[in-house]
C-alpha positions as CSV (number, residue, x, y, z in Angstrom):
1,M,142.9,86.2,91.8
2,W,143.5,89.3,93.9
3,R,140.1,90.5,92.6
4,I,138.5,87.4,94.3
5,V,140.2,88.3,97.6
6,F,139.1,91.9,97.3
7,S,135.6,90.9,96.6
8,F,135.6,88.5,99.6
9,L,136.8,91.2,101.9
10,L,134.4,93.7,100.5
11,A,131.4,91.4,101.1
12,L,132.5,91.0,104.7
13,T,132.8,94.7,105.1
14,A,129.3,95.3,103.6
15,A,127.8,92.7,106.0
16,A,129.3,94.5,109.0
17,S,128.0,98.0,108.0
18,L,124.3,97.3,107.3
19,S,122.0,100.3,107.6
20,A,118.7,99.5,109.2
21,T,115.7,100.1,106.8
22,N,112.1,98.9,107.2
23,I,111.5,95.6,105.5
24,L,107.7,95.8,105.9
25,L,105.5,97.4,103.3
26,N,103.1,100.1,104.5
27,G,104.2,99.8,108.1
28,D,102.8,103.3,108.7
29,F,99.5,102.6,107.0
30,E,99.8,105.7,104.8
31,T,99.9,103.8,101.4
32,V,96.4,103.9,100.1
33,D,94.4,102.8,97.0
34,G,90.8,102.6,95.9
35,R,89.8,99.5,97.8
36,L,86.4,99.8,99.5
37,D,85.6,99.1,103.1
38,L,83.0,96.9,104.7
39,P,79.7,98.7,105.3
40,V,80.2,100.7,108.5
41,Y,78.2,102.2,111.3
42,G,77.8,106.0,111.7
43,T,77.0,108.9,109.4
44,P,77.2,108.7,105.6
45,P,79.0,107.9,103.4
46,F,78.6,104.3,104.4
47,V,81.0,102.9,101.8
48,R,84.4,104.5,102.1
49,P,87.4,104.1,99.7
50,L,90.7,103.8,101.6
51,D,92.2,106.7,99.6
52,Q,89.3,109.0,100.6
53,L,89.3,108.4,104.3
54,T,91.3,111.5,105.2
55,V,89.0,113.7,103.0
56,I,85.9,112.1,104.5
57,G,87.3,112.3,108.0
58,K,85.9,108.9,109.1
59,A,87.1,105.5,110.2
60,A,86.4,102.4,108.2
61,V,87.0,98.6,108.3
62,Y,88.8,96.7,105.6
63,T,89.5,93.1,104.9
64,S,93.1,93.9,103.8
65,L,95.4,96.9,103.4
66,P,98.3,97.5,101.0
67,G,101.0,95.2,102.1
68,W,98.9,93.5,104.8
69,W,96.3,90.6,104.7
70,L,93.7,89.5,107.2
71,W,94.9,86.6,109.3
72,S,91.7,86.3,111.4
73,G,88.7,88.3,112.4
74,V,86.3,90.6,110.4
75,G,88.8,93.3,109.4
76,V,91.2,96.0,110.3
77,E,89.9,99.5,111.2
78,V,91.8,102.5,109.8
79,Q,91.2,105.7,111.6
80,V,92.3,109.3,110.7
81,D,93.0,112.4,112.8
82,A,90.1,113.7,114.9
83,V,88.0,110.4,114.7
84,L,88.9,110.1,118.4
85,S,89.2,113.4,120.2
86,F,92.0,112.2,122.5
87,V,94.6,110.9,120.0
88,S,96.2,111.8,116.6
89,P,98.3,109.5,114.4
90,H,101.8,109.0,115.6
91,S,102.9,110.1,112.2
92,G,101.1,110.8,108.9
93,Q,97.3,110.6,108.7
94,H,96.4,107.0,109.5
95,Y,96.6,104.5,112.4
96,I,94.8,101.2,112.9
97,E,92.6,99.4,115.5
98,L,92.3,95.6,115.4
99,D,89.2,95.2,117.6
100,S,86.8,95.9,114.7
101,H,83.1,96.0,114.1
102,P,81.8,96.6,110.6
103,N,78.0,97.1,110.2
104,G,76.1,93.9,110.2
105,S,78.9,91.9,111.9
106,Q,79.7,91.1,115.4
107,P,82.9,92.8,116.7
108,S,86.0,90.6,116.6
109,T,89.6,90.8,117.8
110,S,91.3,90.7,114.4
111,A,94.8,90.0,113.3
112,I,96.7,91.2,110.2
113,A,99.8,89.7,108.7
114,Q,102.6,90.4,106.2
115,T,104.8,87.8,104.6
116,V,108.5,88.7,104.4
117,H,111.5,86.8,103.1
118,L,114.2,86.9,105.7
119,V,117.9,85.9,105.6
120,P,119.8,84.6,108.6
121,G,120.5,87.4,111.1
122,W,119.3,89.6,113.9
123,Y,116.1,91.7,113.4
124,R,114.4,94.4,115.3
125,L,110.6,94.5,115.4
126,S,108.8,97.6,116.7
127,F,105.5,99.4,116.7
128,W,104.0,102.5,118.3
129,Y,101.0,101.9,120.7
130,F,98.2,103.9,122.2
131,P,95.6,102.4,124.6
132,R,92.2,103.5,123.6
133,M,90.1,102.6,126.7
134,E,90.6,103.9,130.3
135,A,90.9,101.9,133.5
136,G,87.6,100.3,134.4
137,A,87.3,98.7,130.9
138,P,87.6,94.9,130.9
139,A,91.0,93.2,131.4
140,D,93.2,93.2,128.4
141,E,90.8,95.6,126.6
142,N,93.7,97.4,124.8
143,L,96.0,94.4,124.3
144,I,98.1,94.3,121.1
145,A,100.6,91.5,120.4
146,A,103.1,90.8,117.6
147,Y,104.0,87.3,116.6
148,L,106.3,85.5,114.2
149,D,104.6,83.0,112.0
150,S,101.6,82.1,114.2
151,P,99.5,83.7,117.0
152,S,99.7,80.3,118.8
153,S,103.4,80.9,119.4
154,L,104.9,83.0,122.1
155,P,104.5,86.7,121.2
156,L,107.5,88.7,120.3
157,L,105.9,91.9,121.8
158,V,102.9,92.6,124.0
159,A,101.4,96.1,124.7
160,N,98.7,96.2,127.3
161,S,97.8,99.2,129.4
162,Y,95.0,101.7,130.1
163,R,94.7,105.3,128.9
164,T,95.1,108.2,131.3
165,A,95.1,111.9,130.9
166,S,98.9,111.9,130.2
167,T,99.0,108.9,127.8
168,T,101.0,109.4,124.7
169,W,102.2,107.0,121.9
170,T,104.7,104.5,123.3
171,L,107.3,102.6,121.3
172,F,107.5,98.8,121.8
173,Q,110.4,96.9,120.3
174,T,112.3,93.7,120.5
175,S,115.1,91.8,118.8
176,F,115.1,88.2,117.5
177,F,117.3,85.9,115.5
178,I,116.5,84.1,112.3
179,A,118.6,81.0,111.7
180,S,117.7,80.0,108.2
181,P,116.4,81.9,105.1
182,G,112.8,81.7,104.0
183,A,109.3,83.2,104.0
184,R,108.0,84.3,107.5
185,H,104.8,85.9,108.7
186,I,104.8,89.1,110.9
187,I,101.4,89.2,112.7
188,L,99.7,91.9,114.7
189,A,96.7,90.8,116.7
190,A,94.3,92.3,119.2
191,G,93.5,90.5,122.5
192,G,90.9,90.9,125.2
193,P,87.2,91.0,124.6
194,A,85.7,91.5,121.2
195,N,83.6,94.6,121.7
196,G,84.8,97.1,119.1
197,Y,87.2,98.9,121.5
198,G,90.9,98.1,121.6
199,G,94.5,99.3,121.4
200,L,95.7,101.6,118.5
201,V,98.8,100.9,116.4
202,D,101.0,103.0,114.1
203,D,104.5,102.8,112.4
204,V,105.2,99.1,112.5
205,S,108.8,98.4,111.5
206,L,111.0,95.3,110.9
207,E,114.7,96.0,110.4
208,L,117.7,93.8,109.7
209,L,120.3,94.7,112.4
210,E,123.0,92.2,111.6
211,L,123.6,89.5,109.0
212,H,124.5,86.1,110.4
213,T,128.1,85.8,109.1
214,P,130.5,82.9,109.6
215,E,132.5,82.7,112.8
216,P,136.0,84.3,112.8
217,A,137.6,80.8,112.6
218,T,135.5,80.0,109.5
219,I,136.4,83.3,107.9
220,G,140.0,82.7,108.7
221,L,139.8,79.3,107.0
222,A,138.1,80.8,104.0
223,G,140.8,83.4,103.7
224,A,143.5,80.8,104.0
225,G,141.9,78.8,101.3
226,L,141.9,81.9,99.0
227,L,145.6,82.5,99.7
228,G,146.3,78.8,99.0
229,L,144.6,79.2,95.6
230,I,146.8,82.2,94.8
231,W,149.9,80.3,95.8
232,M,149.0,77.3,93.7
233,R,148.3,79.5,90.7
234,R,151.7,81.2,91.0
235,R,153.5,77.9,91.3
236,R,151.9,76.7,88.1
237,G,152.7,80.0,86.4
C-alpha cells in the first residue's frame, strides 16, 4: 500500500516539474522531404522539391509541409537565405510566407494548420515574425495571426507592422488554458490584401507550461482516502 502512496506523490511531483518542449512538429520548417511544389514564377527550375530548396537557392509554394496541412488558400511559400536581400531565417535555413502566389494562380492569403492532442493545462504559443513590406504598402499587408481551432475565432496572437531599416525578427507569444483533453488545431494565417507580399514566420512553438492538477483540497481528500485504505488494511490484518 505504501507503494501506492509513493506513486501518487511521485505523480504530483512530476506534474509540478514539467520541462517545456515544443509539441508542434516541424515548427522551424527545417524538416524536409521530396514533395514537389506548385509551378512557380521566376527562373528555372520551375518544379522544386522541398528537400532541394536550399541547394537551388529559390523559394517555392507547397500545398502542405511535413507536420502542417493547408487550411485555406493556394499554398505556403517556403523561402531560404538570400531569396530576399534584407532578411535571413531566424534559425536554420527556412522560413515561410503565407501570402502566396504560385504560377497560374491568383495570390491568396493562405493559412496552415497542425492538429495536436492536448491535455488540460496552461500552454504557451509563440512564433518569430518579420514584416516583409515597408510603410506605404496597404494596411495589414504584413499581418500574421495565430488561432486555436478556427480562424473565425478570436486570434491568440496577431503580428502586424511595417519593415524599417532596423527591423529584426521579433518574438510573439501568449499563454492560454485548455480545460478538457482532445484534438485541437493550431492555425497560422495571413491577413491583409492577397497580392503575394506578406509577413514572414519562423520557429513556431507550442509548449505545455503547467498541467491542470486537482485543487489542494481535492489532493488532500485523495491523500486522506489513501491513508484510510492503509488503516483499513492494517485493521483487517
